[in-house]
N, C-alpha and C positions, 0 to 999 in steps of 0.2 A: 504494500500500500504506500502511495506517495506521501511524503511528509509535506508540510506546508512550505511553500517556496518563499524564502526571504526576499524582500524587495531590494535590499542593499547589503553589501558585504565588503570586508576589508581586503586590500590587495597591496602587496609590496611593490613599489615602483622605483625606477632609477631614471634620473633626469640629468643630462649633460647641459650645463648652462653656458650662456655666452661669456660669463665671467671666468670660464676655464675651470669649473669645478664639477663634481658629481654630487647630486643631492638625492639621498635615499629617504623615502618616507612611506607612510601607509595612506593609501587613497581609498575613499569610500566609493564603490562603483555599483552601478545598477546590475541586478541579477537578471539575465534574460530568461524568457520562456523557451524551453527546448523546442526546436523545430522537429519535424517528423523523424529524422534519423539521428537526433541528438539526445544526450542524457545530461543531467545536472549532477555533478559529483560534489559531495561535501568533503573537502580535502582534510584528511586526518594526519597525514605525514608526507613530507617532501624533503629529500636529501639536499645538502649543499655539495655539489660536485665541482671539480675544477672547471668544467665547461660552463658552469653557471656564473663564475666569477668575472669572466670577460664582459658579459652584459651588465652584471650588477655593478662592477667597479670601474669599468672602462679604463683600467690601468691607473687609477687614482692612487695617491700616496696615502695609504691607510694610517701610517704613523702620524700624519698631520690632520687626521679627521677630527672634526668638532661636532659635539652633540647639542641639540636644542630641542624645542618642542616640549611635550609632556611625557610622562611615563607611559601612558596609553597610546599616544601618537608621537613617538620620537621622530626627529629629523636629524640626519647625519650629513655633513658637508665635508668633502675631501678634495684637495687640489689635484689638478692634472698638470704634469709637466708638458713642455711644448710638443714633444713627440706624441704623447697620449692624446693631447688635445687635437692634433692634426688627424690622428687616426679615428677620432670620434666626431669629427666635424659634421658628418651626415646625421648625427643624432641630436644635434643641438636643438633644444626647445621641445623635444618629443619625450614625454613621460612614458617609459616602457615597463611593462610587467615582466617579472623575472621568475625563473624556476622551470627547469626543463621537464621534470617528472615528479610523480607523487602517487599517492594512493588514498582512496576514501570510499565512502558509501554512495551509491546512486540513489538520490532522493526524489528525482523526478525524471520522466522520460517522454520522448515524443511518441507519436502514434505508430511508428513502424514496428513490425514484429521484433526486429533486432534490438531496437531501443527498449521496448517493453520487456524483453527477456532479461534485461540487466537491472530492472527496478529492484532495489533492495540489496543488490549484490555488492560485495566488496571488490573493487577493481583497482588495477594499476593503470596509470595513464602517462604517456609522454606527449603532452599537448601544449607545452609552454605555459607560462603564466601560472604556474602551480603554487607559487607562494601566495595563495589566495584562499579565503575561507570557502568559497564556492567556485566551481569551474564548469562551464558548459562546453562539452566536447562531442565529436562524432562518436557514435556507438562503436564504430569499427576501430577506433583508437584505444579501446579499453581491453585490458587483459583481466579476465575473471580470476581472482586468486583462489588457490586450492582451499578446500574446507579446512578450517582450523588455523589458517594463516592470519596474521594480523596486518594492519595497515603499515606498521613500521617494517615488517618483513617484506612487504610488497612495494614499499616506497621507491626503492632503487632497482626495480625489476627490468628497466630498459637500458639505460645508458651503459653501465658497466657490464652487465651480462651480454648484451648484444655486441658490445665492443670486443669482449673476449672471444665470443663466437666468430665475430667478423674477422678478427686477426687469424684465427685458425682457418677459416674459409679462404681468406686471402692467400695464406701459405699454400694451401692445396691448389687453388686456382692458378697460381703463378709457378707451380712446379717445384716448390721448396719442400723439404722434408722435416725441418726443425725450425725453432724460433728462438730469438733473443728478445728479452723485454727489460727495459730499464724502469727505475722506480718500482721495483718488483715487490716491495713490501707493502705497497698501498692496498686498499680494498680491491681494486681492479687486479693488481698483480697477484694477490693471494687467490683470487677467483680464477685467473688464467692458469695459475699453477695447478689448482684442483681440476680444471677442465683438461689440461694437457695430461695429467696423470690418468684421468678417466679415459681419455682417447688414445693413450699411448704415444703422444707426441713429445719428442725430446725438447726440453725447454731450458735455456740458459737464462738465469735470473741475475740481473745486475742491481745491487743495492748500494747503500751509502754508509753503512756502519756495521761493526761486528754483531751488534744486537739484532740487526735485521737479517744477518746471515743465519743466526740461531733461530729466529722466528720462522724462516722458510725451511730450514733443515728440519725443524720439529714438525712442519706441515708436510714433510715427505719429499721436498725438492732435492734433486740429485746434484744439480749444477747451480751453485750460488757464488757469485764473484763480487767482492767488496771493492768499489771504485776508490775508496779511501786508503786501500792497502798498497804498500810498496810493491807487492807482487801482482797487482791487478792485471797488468797486460799479459804476464806469463800465465796467470790463472785463467784469464779469459781465452787466450789462444789455445790452451790445453782443452778447455770445455768445448770450444768450437771444433777442435780436431776430433774430439770424442763424439760429438753430435752431428757434425757436418752441417751445422746451421749456417745458412747464407741469407737469412731474412731477419731484420730487427725492427722492432717498434720502439721508438724513443719518446718518452714523455718529457724529457728534460729540454730538448730543443736547442738551447743556446750552448755556447762553449764548444769544446773539442770532443765530447763523448761520442757523437755519431762518427766522427773521423777515426777515433781510436777503435771503435767496433769494426769499421771497415779494414783498418790496418791489421787487426787481429784475425779477421776472416781471411785476409790475403796470406798472412803468415801460416795459418792452419792449412790453407789449400796448397801452398807451394812447398811445404815442408817435405824434403826428400825428392822433390820434382826437379827436372832439368831446368836450368836457368833460361828465362825468356825476358828480354828487355821490356815486353809489354805486360808481364805478369800473368796471372792465371786467366784462363778464358771463361771461367765460371762466373756468372753474374752474381754480384753481391748487392743487396738492396737494404737501405735503411729508410723507414718511413717515420717522419716526425708527426706525432699526433698530440703533443702537449707543449707547454711553454713554462715549465717549472723554472727554467733559466731564461729570462727574457732578453738576454744579450744576443749578439750575432752568432749564427752557426758557423763555426770555423772548420774549414776542411783543409787538412794538411796532407796533400796527396802523396801517399806512399803505399798504394794498394792497386797498382796496375791500371788497366783501362776498362775493365768490365765491372762497372759499379754504377749505382744510382742513389741519389738522395731526393726524396719527395715528401709531399704531405699526404696524410691519410685522415679522412673524417668518416664518422659513422654514417651520417645521412646519405652522402653520395654512394657509399658502399651498399646500403640497403636498397636504394633506387636501382642500382645495377644488378643486385641479386634477384630482384623480382618478387612479387607477392607470395608465390608458393614457397620459395625458400625462406622468406622472412617469417611466414606463418609457421613453418616447421621449427624455426629458431625460437619463436615465441612459445610454442608448445614445450620445447625442451627446457626453456627457462622456468615455465610454470611448474614442470615436473620436478625441477631441482632447486626450487626457490629457497628452501631452508637448508640445502646441503651444498651442492656444487656452486650455486649462484647466490649464496647467502652474503648479506652485507652486515657490517657491524658498526655501531655508532657509539662514540664516546660521550657525546653531549646532545641534549635536547633543548630547544629554545622555542618560544612562541614567536609569532610574527613580530611583535614589538621587541622581544628579546634578541631577535636576529639583528636588530639595529643597535644593540648595546655595543659600546666601543670595545669592551673586553672580548666579547664573542666575535665581533667583526675582525679584530686583530688576530684572533686565534684561527678562525676558519680560513681567512685570507692567506695564511702562511702555508696552507695545504700540507701540513706536517703529517708524517706517517703516524697512524694511531689516533688522530684527532679528526674524526669525521662527524659533522653536525647534522642533526635532523630537526627540521622545522615542523612544528605542530600548529597549523593555522587556527584551529578551533579549540585549542586547549584553554 
């Protein structure tokens, strides 16, 4: 039975101003009546993913953020440097809703059978604008959560699980047989490790501290390389030799890590081989899919001529994969929601709490083990 539809609800917004700042606030928005194929979701949980921070913060300096407004309706203002302001120029003056994904209860539905079938169901949605108390979306965008699952367990059912699956699918489609992944102790990294163990895919995990090495080893990872170690390049080369991995997904982006991975791949491929001035003929590929380091990507060419560095995004991958493949991936995520594709959260905040300066500083650092969950209706 449908609940009474609220007329207005709160939504977290991000505004780039002409003064060169980002203004974060809660806006009261009108709640629409679902059309025939739409449903109205009362959002109970939405994760803060690294992919949300670009829209939310637009590259602002969070260390210089200032708070105003009230406890219930906080306002945060943070400055943009010249480069960030140029990159966000098209956004100036447009208040934008934030939040890629989330989960909640369907409280109203349009007349179509597909929409009506979701009424009262707990669903996960990747519809954007999910840092909202209520969200109106197409019924086709909803993933019904398994019986017994909670909104918190389903909140991150799209971005990280589909990214992990997309990486493995890309590996297979491009003819590679093993993977390298950086920032591997993250929620996504741990998920990818479980997926590769399940599918028998050799995975080389690159982390940034001895504690993260132990975390992944305890989770069953075979190959874990610490980039802070003096023996990192030797360890990485040996792991690449053992796995024959020639495809890497790099969440760091800036600095020399992508170049070092290619160098180690080349060393692994040419070990014991006859000398060639052009290096190995086996193609080595690194895809940048994150920007933990926002500096320039530095390529120090010492890996022959058969290599590539490019960008990889989930949405273009899903479009290219086609609806049948995507639906199969969604079914697999639903089946493994609390196992292979489980997400873990260290902190929970309300919509207003997400704009607290302490919370904002914490989740904007994207630190391993500090993943935030927003509860819009708490």
